[in-house]
C-alpha angles and dihedrals in degrees: 000000000000134000114206119201099208120193113216142159136026124350137149092286101037109047099350103258148030126293112252133249105218122190088343095309124111113231111196110210113216114233118258113275115260094172138016117350139141096184123097127200087243092058088058092048091248101111098111093040095051091047090053096044093046093043090239099313091116134026146172094296097053121103119243137197097249097202133159088038116202114200129207087240090069094255126126126207119198126179126203135171146155121033093345092056091045088056092049090048093050089050089054096243114173145108113001095028125112130225116208107198116212135174147161114291138175130192102247106304100311104051129099115273111240144154117257139167111251106171149355144220124204103205115233098157141015114210115199104208094202086073090059134290117263112238094235090061090051090049090053089052094230104178094232090052094051095059136000110256095188139350090261094049112150140169122219114207137183142100115333146140144174129256118262094203136039098233125176089241089069096046116106103180116082116241109278093021146181091219094239094055105094135188099229127205115258093247093058109090138165111292092028101090126057117242090019104086098120112109094222090065092064106074135183119269094045094290131145128198099215122208113267095226134031135083114226124044113180128205114190102207097173110190097329114141101210097062091043090055091047091050092049089054092050093050091048090051091052092048093049112112 
């Protein structure tokens, strides 16, 4: 089994600012659309928030890359392609694995910017889009279903949802930051997370200096019990109302 820490949403490079935490709930802002999309920020009810976070660069009428897409049915659809998908493929990611989506957040406009987990996807199925796009994915207007982004374009699908509260249990960044300095779970050790092999990233006190760029960081936990228990706690925290 694999746990994938998957970076998504607004940040200083993509969008220009942090996603907001509004009334105690994290609202991940999809990145601006660079390719096919029919979904605006306004259609997702995020127009005012994206205008604030981007300092006016984007607004309700701008198209966004609505991905991952969380459906009212409790399903999540997540598209990936190019080098990031090649990495996931080489790591063996597929059915039975779990994506933990994280991003940069800030409490309203005055809080401390930090990384936090905001949602998950338990992979049931991997849909290679080069083999043809299922009509239901087209009907849902998932951006990866509307137009091929790369020859290895795929959509992961399965149960998933977003967090309704910004609890400390879902925060990755240590108090006081910087945002890339994480408090890691005890089970996560050097050699156990892709793109993080350098010794100087694994600090004393259970801290990890995460890479500043990159999308998909994979931890192959095999059959170990400790990471499974940690993951169960994270999913329960996300599901809590």
